[in-house]
C-alpha distance (Angstrom), angle and dihedral (degrees) to the residues before:
residue distance angle dihedral
X1 . . .
X2 3.85 . .
X3 3.80 95.5 .
X4 3.79 103.0 41.8
X5 3.81 99.3 143.4
X6 3.78 98.9 170.2
X7 3.80 94.9 86.7
X8 3.81 92.9 54.9
X9 3.80 91.2 47.9
X10 3.79 91.8 48.7
X11 3.79 90.4 50.5
X12 3.80 89.7 53.9
X13 3.80 89.5 52.9
X14 3.80 92.7 49.2
X15 3.81 91.0 49.7
X16 3.83 91.4 50.7
X17 3.80 88.5 -118.0
X18 3.82 99.4 112.1
X19 3.80 116.0 127.1
X20 3.80 132.8 -158.0
X21 3.79 134.7 169.3
X22 3.79 124.8 -106.1
X23 3.79 121.1 -143.2
X24 3.80 115.5 -117.1
X25 3.81 111.2 -154.0
X26 3.80 99.2 179.9
X27 3.81 139.2 40.7
X28 3.79 121.7 -79.4
X29 3.79 112.5 -77.9
X30 3.79 143.4 115.3
X31 3.82 90.2 -79.1
X32 3.79 115.1 46.9
X33 3.77 139.6 167.5
X34 3.81 108.0 -124.2
X35 3.80 125.0 174.5
X36 3.78 90.4 -15.1
X37 3.82 95.8 -50.6
X38 3.78 135.0 95.8
X39 3.82 117.0 -116.6
X40 3.75 139.2 -179.1
X41 3.81 99.2 -130.7
X42 3.80 129.9 -146.3
X43 3.80 99.0 165.2
X44 3.82 106.2 78.9
X45 3.82 126.2 105.6
X46 3.82 90.1 -145.5
X47 3.79 88.1 116.2
X48 3.81 98.2 171.2
X49 3.79 97.8 35.7
X50 3.82 93.8 -115.6
X51 3.81 101.2 128.3
X52 3.81 91.7 90.8
X53 3.81 98.9 27.5
X54 3.80 114.8 142.0
X55 3.82 94.2 -132.2
X56 3.80 91.5 55.2
X57 3.80 91.4 47.0
X58 3.81 91.4 50.5
X59 3.82 92.7 48.0
X60 3.81 90.1 48.6
X61 3.80 92.9 49.9
X62 3.79 94.4 47.4
X63 3.80 92.9 48.9
X64 3.82 91.1 46.6
X65 3.80 89.3 54.4
X66 3.84 88.9 53.0
X67 3.80 101.7 39.3
X68 3.79 105.1 18.3
X69 3.78 126.6 -127.2
X70 3.81 104.5 -68.0
X71 3.80 129.9 49.4
X72 3.79 91.0 -143.6
X73 3.80 97.8 -151.1
X74 3.78 146.2 24.1
X75 3.80 120.5 -71.8
X76 3.81 90.8 -104.6
X77 3.81 93.8 53.4
X78 3.81 111.9 45.4
X79 3.80 103.4 -57.5
X80 3.82 98.1 96.2
X81 3.81 108.0 101.4
X82 3.78 135.0 -174.9
X83 3.81 89.2 -96.0
X84 3.79 92.6 52.9
X85 3.79 90.7 51.6
X86 3.79 92.9 45.5
X87 3.80 91.2 49.7
X88 3.81 93.9 50.5
X89 3.79 89.6 51.4
X90 3.81 92.3 46.1
X91 3.81 92.7 49.2
X92 3.80 91.8 50.0
X93 3.79 91.0 51.6
X94 3.82 93.1 42.8
X95 3.81 93.3 53.2
X96 3.81 95.9 39.0
X97 3.80 95.1 -114.1
X98 3.78 131.7 131.3
X99 3.77 96.4 -122.8
X100 3.80 144.4 -3.0
X101 3.81 138.1 -155.1
X102 3.80 127.1 -153.8
X103 3.80 123.9 -130.5
X104 3.80 128.3 -175.3
X105 3.83 94.3 -122.5
X106 3.79 138.9 5.8
X107 3.79 89.9 -116.7
X108 3.80 90.4 57.4
X109 3.80 91.8 45.6
X110 3.80 92.2 54.8
X111 3.80 92.9 45.1
X112 3.79 91.0 47.1
X113 3.78 98.0 48.8
X114 3.79 100.2 44.5
X115 3.80 95.6 42.1
X116 3.81 91.1 47.6
X117 3.80 94.0 51.4
X118 3.80 102.8 38.8
X119 3.79 141.0 50.5
X120 3.81 137.2 164.2
X121 3.81 91.6 -63.4
X122 3.79 91.2 60.6
X123 3.79 138.8 71.4
X124 3.79 130.6 -131.9
X125 3.81 120.2 -163.3
X126 3.80 115.7 -163.5
X127 3.78 134.4 -176.6
X128 3.81 108.9 -108.9
X129 3.82 91.2 -123.1
X130 3.80 97.1 49.0
X131 3.79 120.0 137.5
X132 3.80 116.2 -87.0
X133 3.81 91.9 -110.2
X134 3.81 91.2 59.9
X135 3.79 92.9 46.2
X136 3.80 92.1 47.5
X137 3.80 90.9 47.8
X138 3.78 91.8 52.0
X139 3.80 92.8 49.4
X140 3.79 94.7 44.4
X141 3.81 93.2 48.7
X142 3.82 90.1 72.1
X143 3.81 90.8 -130.3
X144 3.79 120.9 134.2
X145 3.78 100.2 -84.0
X146 3.80 124.0 -147.1
X147 3.81 131.1 171.0
X148 3.78 116.5 -152.2
X149 3.81 122.7 -155.7
X150 3.79 113.8 -83.4
X151 3.81 111.3 -76.5
X152 3.81 88.7 -19.2
X153 3.79 107.0 142.0
X154 3.81 93.2 178.2
X155 3.80 91.6 56.4
X156 3.80 90.3 47.3
X157 3.80 91.5 49.1
X158 3.79 91.7 53.5
X159 3.78 91.6 51.2
X160 3.80 93.2 47.7
X161 3.80 93.1 49.3
X162 3.79 91.6 51.8
X163 3.80 93.7 49.1
X164 3.80 122.5 99.9
X165 3.80 93.5 -172.9
X166 3.80 120.4 142.4
X167 3.80 93.1 -131.5
X168 3.79 123.9 21.8
X169 3.80 119.6 -158.3
X170 3.81 122.6 -174.1
X171 3.80 111.3 -156.7
X172 3.79 126.1 -168.2
X173 3.75 142.6 157.9
X174 3.78 113.3 -115.0
X175 3.80 95.0 -144.6
X176 3.80 111.2 14.5
X177 3.78 107.0 -123.3
X178 3.81 99.9 -142.5
X179 3.81 98.7 36.6
X180 3.79 104.6 32.2
X181 3.81 95.9 -138.7
X182 3.80 121.9 125.1
X183 3.79 135.3 -125.0
X184 3.80 119.9 -110.1
X185 3.79 96.6 -119.6
X186 3.83 98.1 178.8
X187 3.81 90.5 56.7
X188 3.80 92.7 44.4
X189 3.80 93.5 48.4
X190 3.80 90.1 48.6
X191 3.81 91.7 52.2
X192 3.80 90.0 46.2
X193 3.80 91.7 53.9
X194 3.81 92.4 47.6
X195 3.80 91.1 52.4
X196 3.80 99.9 40.3
X197 3.82 91.7 -111.6
X198 3.77 135.9 134.7
X199 3.80 125.0 -124.8
X200 3.81 123.4 -137.1
X201 3.81 120.0 -169.1
X202 3.81 125.6 -166.0
X203 3.80 101.6 -153.7
X204 3.81 96.8 178.8
X205 3.80 93.5 133.9
X206 3.80 98.1 36.5
X207 3.79 102.1 50.3
X208 3.80 111.7 103.4
X209 3.80 92.3 6.9
X210 3.81 107.2 61.7
X211 3.80 131.1 53.4
X212 3.79 132.5 40.7
X213 3.82 92.7 -75.7
X214 3.81 97.4 25.7
X215 3.80 94.2 -102.5
X216 3.80 89.8 136.0
X217 3.78 141.7 -116.9
X218 3.81 94.7 -32.2
X219 3.80 89.1 58.9
X220 3.82 92.1 43.6
X221 3.82 91.0 52.0
X222 3.85 95.4 36.7
X223 3.80 95.9 -117.0
X224 3.79 115.9 160.3
X225 3.79 130.4 -162.2
X226 3.81 89.3 -91.9
X227 3.82 89.6 59.3
X228 3.81 100.0 37.8
X229 3.78 104.8 34.0
X230 3.83 95.9 -177.5
X231 3.80 122.6 39.8
X232 3.80 120.1 -178.3
X233 3.77 121.8 -173.1
X234 3.78 134.4 175.6
X235 3.79 124.6 -139.1
X236 3.81 99.9 -155.2
X237 3.80 97.5 76.2
X238 3.81 122.1 43.9
X239 3.81 91.5 4.4
X240 3.81 92.8 54.4
X241 3.82 100.3 -137.2
X242 3.84 130.9 75.1
X243 3.78 141.8 -89.8
X244 3.79 133.4 45.3
X245 3.77 143.9 -113.7
X246 3.79 142.3 -153.3
X247 3.80 119.7 -141.1
X248 3.78 131.1 -167.8
X249 3.78 142.1 99.9
X250 3.79 121.6 -11.5
X251 3.79 88.8 -113.8
X252 3.82 92.4 53.3
X253 3.80 92.4 50.8
X254 3.80 91.7 46.0
X255 3.81 88.5 51.0
X256 3.81 93.5 49.5
X257 3.79 91.0 47.0
X258 3.79 87.5 60.0
X259 3.81 102.1 35.1
X260 3.83 110.5 25.9
X261 3.80 103.1 98.9
X262 3.86 97.1 -164.9
X263 3.81 87.2 57.4
X264 3.80 97.2 43.4
X265 3.80 97.1 45.7
X266 3.82 103.0 39.0
X267 3.80 130.2 87.6
X268 3.80 111.1 -109.1
X269 3.80 118.8 -105.0
X270 3.82 112.6 -96.6
X271 3.79 112.7 -79.2
X272 3.80 87.8 -126.5
X273 3.82 90.4 63.5
X274 3.79 89.7 52.8
X275 3.81 90.7 49.9
X276 3.80 91.8 49.8
X277 3.80 89.9 50.2
X278 3.80 90.8 53.1
X279 3.80 86.9 57.2
X280 3.81 91.7 48.5
X281 3.81 92.4 52.4
X282 3.80 89.3 56.8
X283 3.80 91.7 50.7
X284 3.81 92.1 47.5
X285 3.80 91.8 50.8
X286 3.80 97.8 43.5
X287 3.80 103.5 35.3
X288 3.82 105.0 59.4
X289 3.80 88.9 157.9
X290 3.80 88.0 80.1
X291 3.81 91.1 62.4
X292 3.79 91.1 41.8
X293 3.80 92.1 53.6
X294 3.79 90.7 46.3
X295 3.80 90.7 52.8
X296 3.81 90.7 51.3
X297 3.81 90.3 51.7
X298 3.81 90.7 49.9
X299 3.80 91.0 53.7
X300 3.80 91.3 45.1
X301 3.80 91.5 52.8
X302 3.81 95.1 44.3
X303 3.79 92.3 50.1
X304 3.80 92.3 47.6
X305 3.81 93.7 45.5
X306 3.79 91.9 50.5
X307 3.80 90.6 50.4
X308 3.80 88.8 53.0
X309 3.80 90.6 51.5
X310 3.81 93.7 -119.9
X311 3.80 117.5 163.4
X312 3.78 95.0 -113.1
X313 3.79 116.1 -176.7
X314 3.84 116.8 -128.5
X315 3.81 105.9 -89.5
X316 3.79 135.8 135.7
X317 3.80 93.9 -173.9
X318 3.79 134.7 86.9
X319 3.82 88.5 -88.4
X320 3.83 106.8 86.2
X321 3.82 111.1 174.7
X322 3.80 121.2 -167.1
X323 3.79 107.3 -150.6
X324 3.81 112.5 -133.6
X325 3.82 104.4 160.8
X326 3.79 104.8 -154.8
X327 3.81 116.4 76.1
X328 3.81 94.2 -143.5
X329 3.80 92.7 51.1
X330 3.80 90.8 48.7
X331 3.82 89.9 50.9
X332 3.80 91.2 48.3
X333 3.80 91.8 50.8
X334 3.81 91.4 48.7
X335 3.81 90.0 50.5
X336 3.80 92.9 48.1
X337 3.80 89.4 52.2
X338 3.82 88.5 50.6
X339 3.78 89.1 54.0
X340 3.80 86.9 56.0
X341 3.82 90.5 50.8
X342 3.81 96.7 -103.0
X343 3.80 123.3 122.3
X344 3.82 115.8 -147.5
X345 3.80 121.6 153.5
X346 3.80 123.6 -126.7
X347 3.80 109.2 -138.0
X348 3.80 114.1 -152.0
X349 3.81 139.5 170.0
X350 2.96 135.4 -38.4
X351 3.81 86.9 35.7
X352 3.81 88.0 54.4
X353 3.84 129.4 19.9
X354 3.79 119.0 -81.6
X355 3.78 112.3 -84.5
X356 3.81 94.0 25.7
X357 3.81 102.3 87.3
X358 3.78 110.5 151.5
X359 3.76 148.4 172.6
X360 3.80 105.6 -105.0
X361 3.79 105.8 -149.2
X362 3.80 116.3 -171.3
X363 3.78 123.7 -170.4
X364 3.79 127.8 -152.4
X365 3.77 135.1 -161.6
X366 3.80 85.6 -120.5
X367 3.81 91.4 65.9
X368 3.80 119.6 95.3
X369 3.79 128.2 -136.7
X370 3.79 88.1 -112.1
X371 3.81 91.9 55.5
X372 3.81 91.3 51.6
X373 3.81 88.6 50.2
X374 3.82 88.5 51.8
X375 3.82 89.9 53.9
X376 3.80 92.2 48.2
X377 3.79 91.6 49.7
X378 3.80 90.8 51.8
X379 3.82 92.1 48.0
X380 3.79 89.7 48.5
X381 3.80 91.5 52.3
X382 3.82 90.8 49.0
X383 3.78 91.5 48.5
X384 3.81 91.5 51.3
X385 3.79 91.4 48.7
X386 3.81 92.6 51.0
X387 3.82 92.3 47.8
X388 3.83 91.1 51.7
X389 3.79 89.1 55.8
């Protein structure tokens, strides 16, 4: 039978790599109802606690009453509303770019940009630990695809110098989603300039969280449009809504409008989502105390984890992975935390390399110091139990 899928599924189960959804029965927040139980959660990317914010809900409701629920068509047909236009302009200003273009998801944005810019005559150079959407986009573009060692500028430089590609595009995550460390954008932009390449940064996990105004890693590392030619950001994490955008020069955005197939051939996000995101940008810009509180929680957790002797991966962001190694042990630890009423996700291959399974702990500005202490106490109890065995 050509499509007998049961064997592959069984193999996933035996390798402790099987995945299944959990049912959320409440809004995003530190305390959630999941699968009929209440949990203290440390697995959401809602870094600033905006996903259930009253101002975003009000903006969404008002826009839905004006424009309805669905956009009905692609942006280039008749699905591009006032709120879409206002959001693109606001995102360009917020990130210090000339122009911006909305996409329905970050995955589609990455696929759209890289495939539009590159073909078999070109070269794409990606950090080895890039998000799957970036890797898939590079492979699907048809360009000559190379992965340089993680955050290794020397390795990247060697690969660029050896390349005879027509166009050279360096692609990196800003904050790496499974490790929490950040790219060195000044070094990457310098190498790009020396080798006549462009630099594309996926700032999904930096937008809203990093920088003086929350504009992301480019702001935090003082990287302008001239240094990072392509900036992608998602709206479903720090911004608390959904969708994505690409920002850059007016010419780049005009080009993508005409050549990025996932933009051209996809129904626009609901206008209400765009309106809610406009509200979130204002909160991000004018409530820096959210980022300040988040930073204090990060330091609290790191200090406590180090005191417990946990194998904490090097990260100064809201993503704080505890390296476990074995997938089964990581699953067991996640389950034991669930039994204590705490939700932390075990990350296993193929999302991360074999032998590097981990607990991916994410902190939010909506968490309290007491809740972080509760997590640390639970991790300490687990660690003691494992040592006694």
